[in-house]
N, C-alpha and C positions, 0 to 999 in steps of 0.2 A: 603475377599471382602466385601465391605459395601453395603448392600441391601437397605439402606434408605438415599440416598444422599439428597433428597428433604427435609427430616426431619433435617438433619445436617445443611443444608442451613438456614432453618427456625430458628433453634436454635442459629446459628450464628448471624443472623439479630437481634433476640430477645436480645442476649447478648450485642450487640453494642448499641441497644436502651437503655437498662437498664444502661449500663456503661455511656452513654451520660447523662441520667437522673441524675445518682449519681453525675458525674462531674459537671453538671450545678447547682446542689443543694449544692455544697460545702460550708462549713463555714470557713471563714478566721478570724483571729484575728490580729489586727494592733494597733500600738500606734497612728498613724496619718492617717486619711482617707481624701483624697482630692477628691471632686466631681467636675468633669468638666475639660477636657484637654484643656482648653484655655491656652494662654501664662502664665496667672497668675497661673493656676493650674499645668502646667508643672514646672514652677519655685518653687512653693510651695513644690511640691513632691521632686524635686532635693535637695532643701535646707533642708527639713526635714530629708531625707535619709543621706545627708551628715553630719547632726547634730547627727547621731547615733541612729536614731529612726526607727523601723520597720514602713514602710510606704506603703500604697496602694493608687494608683491613678485610680479612676474609669472614664474611657473615655466613654461617651455616644455615640461617633461616632468611628472613627478609626484613630484619629490624622492624617487625610489625608492632612491637610494644616495648616501651622503655620505662622502667620504674625508678623514680628518684626516692631514695629512702628518706623517711621522715627526719632522721638525724641530720642529714645533709641539707634538707630544705630549711631547717631551723637555723643552721649555722653555715650558710653556704660560702664557699671560697673556690677559686680556680675555675675549672671547667663548669662545675655545677652553677657557680655564680654567673658565668657568662650565658649558660643555657637559660637560666631564669630571666636574665635580662633580655634575651631575644624573645621569650614568650611575653614579657611585659611590653616589649616594643610593639608586638602584634595586637595585644588586647588593650594597649593604651592606658593601663593602670597597673600599680604594683602587684606583684604575686605575694599573697600572704601565705604563711606556712600552713594555715588551715584551709586554704582553697584546694578543692579537688582538681587534680590533674590526671586525666586518664592516661594510661600508658600508651594507648594508640595515638592520642593527641601529641604526647611528647615525642613519640617516634617520628611523626610527620615533621616536627621541628628539627629533630636531629638529622633526618634525611636531607631536608632543604639546606641545612648548615654544612653537613660533611660534603655535599655535592659541589660546594663553592670554595672549599679550602684548598689552597695551593699545596702541592706535593702529596695530596692524599687521593688514593684510589680505593673504592669500596667494590668488593666482589660479593654479590648477593646470591643466596641459595646455592652455596657451593661447599658441601661438607668436605673436610680434609680427610683424605684416606691414607696418605703416606708422608712421613717426615724423615729425612735422612741428612747426614752431614754431607757437604759439598765443598771441598776445599777448606777455607777458613770459615765458610758460612754454612747455610742450610738450603736444602731443596724440598719443597713441599708440593705435594700432588693434590689436586682437587679436580672436580669434573670440568671446570671452566678454564682452568689454567695450571701450568707448572710454574711455580714462583721460586726464584732464587733470591735469597735475602742474606744480609750480614748477620741479622739477629732476630730472634723470634720472641714474642711476648704471647704467653699462654693466658687468655682471658676466657677460657671455655668453662662452662658449668662442670664442676667435679674434676677439673684438671684433665679433661679428655686428651688435649693436645700432648700433655706431658706423657701420658700413658702410651700414646702412638709413637712418641719419641724414644720410649723405652726407659723413661726416668722412673726411679724407685725411691726417690728421696723421702725420708720420714716426714710425717705430718708435722708442720711448724706449730708449736705451742709457745705462746709468749706470756710469761709470768710478769708481774709488775716489776718494772725496772727501777733500780735506785740510781742516784747520781754517781755512786761508786762504780757502776758498770761502764761509764763513759760512752756507751752506745748511743745514748741520747744525742750526742754531738754529731751523729751521722743520720739523724732523723730525715726522712724525705716525706713524711705525711703524719697525720694525727689519726688515732683510732676513733671510731664512733660507737664503741660498745666497751663494756667491761671497765675495769680500773687499771689500765696500763699506765703506770707513772714512772717518770715524768711524761705524760701524755704525748708519746712519740712512737713511730714505727721505723726502726733503723733500716738503712739501705740493704744490709746483708740478708734481711728476711725476704728480699725479692729475688735473690740469686739462687739458681739451681746448682747442682753439682756438675752440670755441663756448661762450658764457656758459651756465652752469648745466647743462653736460653733463659729468659726472665719470666718469673711468675708475675701474673697480673693482679694477684691478690694480696701479696705481702705478708700473709699469715697463713691461712688455710684456704683451700679451694672454695669453701663456703663464702668467702669475701668477695667473690666475682661481681656482686651486685652493687659495689661501691665505686663511684666516680673517683674519689680522691686517691685510692690505691692505684687505680689504672693510670692516672695522670703521672704519678711517681714512677711507675714501670715504664711509661712512654719516655719520660725524661732520661732514665737510665739507658734505655735502649738507644735513644737518639744520640746520646753522648758517645756510645761505643761505635755507632755507625759514622757519625760526623768526624770523629778523631781517628777512625780506623784502628780501634783498639779492642780489647776484650774485657769482659766483666770482672776479671781479677785485677784490673789496672784502672779502677774508677778514680776520677778526681771528685771527691765527695762535695767539696765546696763549690765547684763549678755547676755540679748537678743541682745542689740546693739553691744556688743563685738563679739558675734557669727557672726552677719552679717558683721561687718567689717573685721573679719577673712576671710570671703568669698568674700571680696572686694566690698561689697555694699557701696554706698554713702548715708549717713544719713542727710547731710546738704549740700545744693547746692550753693557753692560760684562760681560766674561766672568767676572768675579769678584765680581759683585753679583747675588744671587738675586732673583727677582721678589718674593718674600715677605720680603725684607730689611726690617726695621723702619724703616730710613732711606732706603728706595728712592725715595720721592716727593721728598724733599729733594735727594737726589743727582741724580735725573733733571732736576729744575728747574734746578739750578745748572749742570749739565753742558750744558743747552740754552742757557744764556746764554754759555757759553765762558770763564766766570771760572775754573772748574777744568776741565782738559782730561785726557782719557784718554791712556794710553801705549800705542802701537801695538807689539805684539810677536808675531812669528810669525803674522801674518795675523789677529790678533784685537785687540781694544781692551780695556784693563784700567784700572780706577780705581786700583788699588793702595791700598786704603783705609787701610792701616796705615802707609804711608809718610809721610815728612815733607813740608812745604810751604816753599818758599823765597819771599822777597819778589820775586825775579825772575820766578818762575813766574806770579805773579798781578798784577804791576805794571800792565802794559799793558791787560789786560782790565778791571781794576777801574777804572782811570782812564777808560776808554771810557764806563763807566756812571756814574761819579762823579768829575767833574773836581776836586772838592774834595780828593779822597784824594791828589793828586799832592804836596801839601805834606807829607803824612805819609810818603810813600815817599822823599822827600829826606832825611828824618831817620832813616829806619829801613831798614837793609840787613841781611839775614840769610840764611844758607844754610838754617837750620832755624828756622822760625817758632816761637816759644813761645806758649803759651795767653795769657800776659800781653800779648804783642805783638798777637795777634789780636784780643783784646778792646780793646786800645788803638786799633787801626784801626776797629773797629766803632763805638767811642765817638766818635772823631774824625769819622768820616763821617756817622754818624746823629745826632751831637750828643747823645749820652747821657752820663750821669754815672757815678760810681763804683758806684752802686747796681746796675749791670749785673752786677758780679762775683757778688754774692749771689743775684741772680735766676737766673743760669745754674747756679750751684752748687746751688741749691734744686731746679731743674728737670732737672738732669743726667740722672738715670735715668728719671724719670717723664715729663716733657714732651718731652725730646729723645731719650730712648731710647738713650743713648750708653753704650758699655762702659767699664770701668775707673772711675777716680776722677778727680774735678775737681782739677786742680793747676796753679796759675798758672805754675810755674816749669818744667814740663816741655815737651817739643816737642809741638806740636799735629799730629795726624794729618790726612790728607786727608779722611777721614770726618768728623772733628770740624769741620774747617774748612767742609766743605760744608753740614753741618747748621746750624751757628751763623751763618755769613755769610748763608745763605739765609733763615733765620728772622728776622733783625734788619734786613737791608738790602733784602731781597725784590727782587732784580735781575730776577727772572722776570716781575715786573709791568710791566717796561718793554717796550712793544710793538716788534715787528719787522715789517718788510714781507715780502713773498713771497720776497725774495732774502736775507733774514736781516739786513738793515740796520736799525740802531736807529731807531725813529720818535720824534721829540721833540715 
């Protein structure tokens, strides 16, 4: 018989208090730490985890509501597309852009999703109180944990985490970009407001003045409610952690490739749907500048069925392949034919006449091109993008953070 039940009860209470104290003071190590469970933060966490990096998302609330902006619902890609697909799977019918989705309902879907993602830990109801450098990385204090991470993504409303870290970077304003800036080559997402042309947000707009501290909004702190910018920030952060490097040494093409693998759109053509069978090839070639969109009425268009002139492509092709300048001296045409395009590819890539049969055979299956293969007819901008990209692969040429080619 136990003669001291009251003492056992006190000891039990004390044990629970001590256990809670130890649990609340746990130390976690992570490759990527995202602060703020805004849509931007959620997307950054999902992308970083999918990219194979140990990721922690610190939620200062309880992710009780998640808003999908109407612009992203009307033209979904990447994480938003996956989220809508999960909702469709539950309700067993397509999600229309006009269908009301309560923020609370979306939050329950997000919670269920994030709870099952490998490499991802979500700490809820834990406001960040301190951020400081720790060796090559960072140390962050919150009520529930001390977190050590290689890289931080600030996805808080108003840039709260940046302020705690002591960042005083000027507010980012992005005017319309022209193709002469070359920053479009480094795009990691598309904007969903304004007329930022050519419809891109360059990678450098996500970088702070501190190494391995990434902004989750890409332009201004008011952009934290956008999934697409968060996904881009997550890919940048994951790259740095995975390759044990810093934000001043980004491999832009690898980051862009990772984002496109997860169905992000990096350049926004108004006439190319996200699910277009040639979307990847078109995006890749457009990011090199070899084929450029046409700006009309505040939007950018590929005009995929239009013709291609040698003058349209001469300078950008020569920038990537100096050998091609000889071909252009002997070939001038307002409307490039398929025969001329194949001649350019053969000359530049040093291929033989077998290329004709190879393309004809793969026209429908490999290249997924409409119509019929015909050497004598005019080549379309779609066909040019797909074939030039497939055989000469200019997207594989590295660019720096300003879009300049790296040789």
